[in-house]
C-alpha positions in Angstrom: 9.6 12.8 3.8 6.7 10.6 3.2 5.4 7.9 5.6 5.7 4.3 4.6 2.1 4.0 3.5 2.2 7.3 1.6 5.3 6.1 -0.3 3.5 2.9 -1.3 0.5 5.0 -2.4 2.8 7.2 -4.5 4.6 4.1 -6.0 1.2 2.5 -6.8 0.1 5.7 -8.7 -2.4 7.4 -6.3 -1.0 10.8 -7.3 -1.5 10.1 -11.0 -4.7 11.6 -12.3 -7.0 8.9 -13.6 -4.9 6.0 -12.3 -6.8 3.0 -10.9 -5.3 3.7 -7.4 -6.7 7.2 -7.6 -10.1 6.4 -9.2 -10.7 3.7 -6.6 -9.4 5.5 -3.6 -7.1 2.5 -3.1 -3.6 3.8 -2.6 -2.1 0.4 -1.9 -4.0 -1.4 -4.7 -5.5 -3.8 -2.2 -7.3 -6.7 -3.8 -11.0 -7.2 -3.5 -12.0 -9.8 -1.0 -13.0 -10.4 2.6 -10.3 -8.2 4.1 -11.3 -5.2 1.9 -15.0 -5.8 2.6 -14.4 -6.0 6.3 -12.6 -2.6 6.0 -15.3 -0.7 4.3 -14.7 -1.4 0.6 -17.5 -0.6 -1.8 -19.4 -3.5 -3.4 -17.3 -5.1 -6.1 -17.8 -4.5 -9.8 -15.8 -7.6 -10.7 -12.5 -5.8 -10.7 -9.5 -7.4 -9.0 -8.9 -4.4 -6.9 -11.1 -2.9 -4.1 -12.5 0.6 -4.1 -13.3 2.9 -1.1 -15.6 5.9 -0.9 -12.7 8.2 0.1 -8.9 8.2 -0.1 -8.8 8.4 3.7 -10.7 5.1 3.9 -8.4 3.5 1.5 -5.4 4.6 3.5 -7.1 3.3 6.7 -7.5 -0.1 5.2 -3.9 -0.1 4.0 -2.8 0.8 7.6 -4.9 -2.0 9.0 -3.5 -4.6 6.5 0.1 -3.5 7.2 -0.5 -3.7 11.0 -1.9 -7.2 10.9 0.5 -8.8 8.4 3.7 -6.7 8.1 4.9 -5.5 11.5 8.3 -7.0 12.3 9.3 -7.3 8.7 12.1 -5.2 7.2 11.1 -2.6 4.6 12.6 -4.9 1.9 10.7 -7.9 3.2 7.5 -6.0 3.4 7.7 -4.6 -0.1 8.6 -8.0 -1.5 5.4 -9.3 0.1 3.2 -6.2 -0.8 4.5 -5.9 -4.4 5.9 -9.2 -5.5 8.4 -9.4 -8.3 5.9 -11.3 -10.5 4.0 -8.0 -10.9 6.5 -5.2 -10.0 10.0 -4.0 -10.5 10.9 -4.6 -6.8 14.3 -2.9 -7.0 12.8 0.4 -8.3 9.9 0.1 -5.8 12.3 -0.4 -2.9 14.7 2.4 -4.0 11.8 4.8 -4.3 10.3 4.0 -0.9 13.7 4.3 0.7 14.3 7.7 -1.0 10.8 9.0 -0.1 10.8 7.8 3.5 14.4 8.1 4.6 14.2 4.5 5.9 16.7 1.8 4.9 15.9 -1.6 3.4 16.7 -3.1 6.9 14.4 -0.8 8.9 12.0 -3.0 10.9 8.3 -2.0 10.5 6.4 -1.2 13.6 3.3 0.8 14.4 5.3 4.0 14.8 6.8 4.0 11.3 4.2 2.7 8.9 2.3 6.0 8.9 
């Protein structure tokens, strides 16, 4: 079983060689901006998505973002916020995360289950 953040990373393509998520050490495809900069992102190159020096740093930023803005939401609510339908197939995203984590769509996120 994967953790919640590992499952998001997998869905976002961090395991795919050459993917943007992998190249930028950004497993959650976090957008460039003040949050990313405050959490150690490298200087921007004008791309929409932030980059970190290591994958561990990218996961740490992802954990921080989930902790400040997603605790108390269900898995389904969190994923709809993280990966909106305007950019993602939310049904497939949710089904994959549920399968990879063993959580249900109604599982409430807290500090113990985000990863």
